[in-house]
C-alpha positions, 0 to 999 in steps of 0.5 A: 367158924360161924362164931369166929365170924360173928366175933369178928363182925362185932369187933370182939376178936383179939390177938393176931388171926391165924391164917388157918382160922380164916381158911376155915371160914365157909361161904356164909362166914365170909358173907357175915364178915363182909356185912360186919365190915360194911361191905354188904354190896359184895356179899351176893357176888362173893356168895355166887362165886363161892368165895370162902376162907381159902379164897380169901387167903389166895386173895390176900396173897395176891394183894401182897404182890408188888403189883397191887393192881393184880388183885383189883383186876381180879376182883373187877373181872372175876367177881364183878366187883365193879365199884372201885371204892368197894374193891379198895375197901375190901382189900383194906379189910382183907389185910386187917383180917389176916394181920389180926387187926379186925 
């Protein structure tokens, strides 16, 4: 999983990413992925809350709901992601991760 996150951070992954691959990411893999996406400001918060690949999968499914505000509210209230811009950027990168674009 670490090698996958490193390839992801370096933009070397190609093809569509399978959800099971993402769900296999550990907390340190998520931290590396955030750093590679210039979202390092979220790294410590995500690690403190033990956000792993399974958590990313849940957040991705939340972001697919009609009311996108649900995920943003979750990020702000549960994960203390108080920078709205960082939260929006995270949602965009989360979609790229699951849709195989990054």
